C-alpha positions as CSV (number, residue, x, y, z in Angstrom):
1,M,99.0,149.0,109.3
2,A,101.0,146.9,109.5
3,D,104.9,146.2,107.6
4,F,104.9,143.6,105.4
5,S,107.7,144.4,103.4
6,K,110.2,142.7,106.1
7,I,108.3,139.3,105.4
8,K,110.3,136.7,103.9
9,Q,109.1,135.8,100.3
10,T,107.3,132.1,99.6
11,K,109.3,129.8,97.4
12,K,107.6,129.3,93.9
13,S,106.1,124.9,93.8
14,R,108.5,122.6,93.1
15,F,105.5,121.4,91.0
16,G,105.0,125.0,89.3
17,E,101.4,126.0,88.8
18,A,98.2,125.0,88.5
19,P,96.8,123.2,85.6
20,S,93.2,124.8,84.7
21,P,90.4,123.7,84.8
22,E,90.6,123.2,81.4
23,D,93.7,121.1,80.8
24,S,92.6,118.6,83.8
25,D,91.3,115.1,83.6
26,N,87.4,115.2,83.9
27,N,88.2,112.7,86.6
28,L,85.2,113.3,88.8
29,A,82.9,112.3,86.0
30,A,84.3,108.7,86.2
31,P,83.3,106.0,88.2
32,E,84.8,105.2,91.5
33,T,86.9,102.9,91.6
34,A,88.4,100.6,94.4
35,P,91.9,99.3,94.0
36,A,93.0,95.7,93.0
37,R,93.4,93.8,96.1
38,K,95.7,90.8,96.3
39,P,93.8,87.8,96.5
40,R,94.4,85.6,99.4
41,N,94.6,82.2,99.6
42,K,92.0,80.3,101.1
43,T,92.4,78.5,103.8
44,G,88.4,77.0,104.8
45,R,88.6,78.8,108.9
46,T,85.5,81.6,109.4
47,V,86.4,81.1,113.3
48,P,88.1,84.8,114.5
49,F,90.3,82.8,117.8
50,A,92.4,86.0,119.3
51,T,94.1,86.3,122.9
52,K,97.2,88.4,124.1
53,V,100.5,86.6,125.4
54,T,103.8,88.3,125.8
55,A,106.0,90.1,123.6
56,E,108.3,87.9,124.1
57,F,106.1,85.4,123.7
58,D,104.4,86.8,120.0
59,E,108.3,87.5,118.9
60,E,109.5,83.9,119.1
61,F,105.7,82.2,117.4
62,R,106.5,84.7,114.9
63,R,110.3,83.7,114.5
64,I,109.2,79.8,114.0
65,A,106.6,80.1,112.1
66,F,108.6,82.1,109.6
67,M,111.4,80.5,109.7
68,G,109.1,77.1,108.7
69,K,107.1,79.0,106.0
70,M,103.7,78.6,107.7
71,K,100.7,80.2,108.8
72,K,101.0,81.6,113.0
73,V,97.5,79.3,113.1
74,E,99.2,76.5,111.3
75,L,102.1,76.4,113.4
76,L,99.4,76.9,116.1
77,E,97.7,73.9,115.0
78,K,100.9,71.9,114.5
79,A,101.8,73.0,118.4
80,L,97.9,71.8,119.3
81,E,98.7,68.4,117.8
82,A,101.5,67.7,119.3
83,Y,100.2,68.6,122.8
84,K,97.1,66.1,122.4
85,A,99.8,63.4,121.2
86,A,102.4,64.2,123.5
87,Y,99.2,63.3,126.4
88,D,97.7,60.8,124.7
89,I,94.1,63.4,124.0
90,D,91.6,62.1,121.3
């Protein structure tokens, strides 16, 4: 038979003993609620737009948007307007 006397005894839990079922809340009977989310500002933009870029472009784009205190989509819209103005595109 195995000799278990040499096995190191585990420490007591730092949290103490688990509460008895009588002492714990009856939270299983309570309805589930999702955590409150911070409401986002509505922008009116509904079409998803995704593309792959280099890591350097992404870093610079995010930095410029952050420094300008604008959303990335706002920077993209401004860039499109600047491009259209530079090439006289309506």
